[in-house]
C-alpha positions in Angstrom: 71.7 121.5 70.6 72.8 125.0 71.7 76.3 125.1 72.9 77.0 127.8 75.5 79.5 130.1 75.4 81.4 129.1 78.0 84.5 131.3 77.0 82.3 134.4 77.8 81.0 133.1 80.8 82.3 136.0 83.6 81.4 137.5 87.1 83.2 140.2 88.4 84.3 139.8 91.8 83.7 143.0 93.8 85.1 141.0 97.3 86.9 142.7 100.0 90.8 141.1 100.2 92.7 139.3 102.7 95.8 140.2 104.0 98.4 137.9 105.6 99.0 140.6 108.2 95.4 139.8 109.2 95.2 136.0 110.0 96.3 133.8 112.5 99.0 131.7 112.2 97.2 128.3 112.3 95.7 127.8 109.7 93.4 125.0 111.1 92.3 128.2 113.1 91.9 130.4 109.9 90.0 127.7 108.1 87.6 127.5 110.9 86.8 131.1 111.1 86.7 131.1 106.7 83.8 127.8 107.7 81.9 130.0 110.0 81.9 133.1 108.1 80.3 130.1 105.4 77.8 128.9 107.9 76.7 133.1 108.4 76.5 133.7 105.1 73.9 130.8 104.0 76.3 129.1 101.6 74.7 125.6 100.8 76.7 122.9 101.3 79.7 123.9 103.0 81.5 121.1 104.6 81.8 119.4 100.5 84.4 119.4 99.3 86.4 117.9 95.7 89.3 115.7 97.1 91.3 114.8 94.5 93.5 111.7 95.2 95.9 109.2 92.6 97.6 105.7 92.0 100.9 105.2 92.7 102.4 105.6 88.8 100.1 109.0 89.6 96.4 108.9 87.4 94.7 110.9 89.3 90.7 111.6 90.4 88.9 113.5 91.8 85.3 113.4 93.8 83.3 115.4 96.0 82.9 114.2 99.6 81.6 116.2 102.9 83.9 117.3 105.5 82.6 115.3 108.7 84.7 117.2 111.4 87.7 119.3 111.7 90.5 119.3 114.2 94.4 119.7 115.0 95.1 116.1 112.9 93.1 117.6 110.2 90.2 117.0 108.2 88.2 113.6 108.3 85.4 111.8 105.9 83.9 108.5 105.3 83.8 106.3 102.6 83.6 102.7 101.7 87.2 101.4 101.9 87.1 99.1 99.0 86.1 102.0 96.5 88.4 103.8 94.4 89.5 106.5 96.1 89.9 104.3 99.2 92.2 102.1 97.4 94.3 105.1 96.4 94.1 106.5 99.5 95.9 103.1 100.9 98.1 102.8 98.3 99.3 106.1 97.7 98.5 107.7 101.4 98.6 111.3 100.0 95.3 114.1 99.1 94.5 117.4 98.0 90.9 118.9 98.5 89.4 121.7 97.4 86.8 123.8 98.9 85.0 126.3 96.7 82.5 128.5 98.1 80.7 130.7 95.7 78.9 132.8 97.6 82.0 134.4 99.2 84.4 134.1 96.4 85.8 132.3 98.4 88.5 128.9 98.2 90.4 126.9 100.0 93.0 124.2 99.4 94.6 121.3 101.8 97.2 119.0 100.5 99.1 116.4 102.7 99.7 112.6 104.1 96.3 110.8 104.6 95.9 108.2 108.1 92.9 106.0 108.2 90.9 106.6 111.6 90.6 103.9 114.1 87.7 101.9 113.6 86.1 103.2 117.4 86.2 106.6 115.3 84.6 105.2 112.3 81.8 102.8 114.3 80.6 105.8 116.0 80.0 108.1 113.5 78.6 105.5 111.5 76.0 104.6 114.3 75.4 108.1 113.8 74.1 108.0 110.2 70.8 108.0 109.3 68.9 104.6 108.7 68.8 104.4 105.3 72.1 105.8 105.1 73.6 102.7 106.7 71.7 100.4 104.6 73.0 102.1 102.0 76.2 102.2 102.9 75.9 98.0 103.4 74.6 97.1 100.1 76.9 98.9 97.7 79.8 98.0 96.7 81.2 101.3 95.6 82.6 101.8 92.3 82.2 98.1 91.1 80.1 97.2 88.0 76.5 96.5 88.5 74.1 95.1 86.0 71.5 98.1 86.5 69.6 99.7 89.4 67.3 97.1 89.8 70.0 95.1 91.4 70.7 97.5 93.9 67.1 98.9 95.1 66.7 94.8 95.5 69.5 94.3 98.0 68.8 98.1 99.6 65.0 96.2 100.2 66.1 92.6 101.3 68.2 93.9 103.9 65.9 96.8 104.9 63.5 94.2 105.3 65.7 91.9 108.0 67.2 95.5 109.9 63.6 98.1 109.7 64.5 100.1 112.4 68.3 100.3 109.9 70.8 99.2 113.3 73.6 97.2 111.5 77.1 97.2 112.6 78.9 98.8 110.4 80.7 97.0 107.4 84.5 96.1 107.9 84.9 97.7 104.3 83.9 101.3 105.6 85.9 103.6 107.5 87.1 107.5 107.6 90.2 109.0 106.9 92.3 111.6 108.2 93.4 114.5 105.7 96.6 115.9 107.6 97.5 119.2 106.0 100.9 120.1 105.0 99.4 122.8 103.2 96.8 125.3 103.2 95.8 128.2 100.6 93.3 130.4 101.1 91.8 132.6 98.6 89.5 135.5 97.5 88.5 136.8 94.8 89.2 140.4 93.9 88.5 142.8 90.5 89.9 142.1 87.7 90.9 138.2 88.5 93.4 140.2 90.5 93.1 137.9 93.3 94.5 137.3 97.1 95.9 134.4 97.8 97.9 133.5 101.3 99.4 130.0 101.5 100.6 128.6 104.7 103.4 125.9 104.4 104.0 123.7 107.0 108.1 123.5 107.9 110.8 122.8 110.3 109.4 124.7 113.4 105.9 125.3 112.8 103.7 127.0 110.1 105.2 130.1 106.9 102.6 132.1 106.1 103.4 133.8 102.4 101.2 135.3 99.6 101.3 134.4 96.1 101.0 135.3 93.3 97.4 135.3 91.6 
């Protein structure tokens, strides 16, 4: 099998830089502006981000999830509460997220505590999902070992036969979390790997904005 020369893979970033003086005082508003720019640039799956969690003794894990809402409180996403990430978020309620928008040579990192969303919010979002997604969420014991794909397909088909319109209540094991940031970092790729990094960290009295070395 041919192994690519990964070390030689290199794309030079020619993007315009970012300056803390030109960025707002509220990182949530700045992040929203960056999201808007990503939409206008046609970035694919721009709401996908890598969510990192850890067990209480520090064993990390990471996976991609989808951002579903951004507001003053933070970033909201939904999942199976009994999955590995769901268990880790309950046992160690801090997390980090990373958005990567390659088309813009941009990255946004977020860190903070995590709180579970109220049932009424989870109910409303679950009801808004496509019927097939609701059925899949109901039959999947996410992160658990299964014998084969046929077991999953059979469970799905049986539930579909009982609820052909997908109109089922939200399973108790399915819900949402809000990542409440105390750190935002905005990263802009620059030539020669001499990138721009601007960090907002929450301190007494509000957000502190500072440039970091690349």
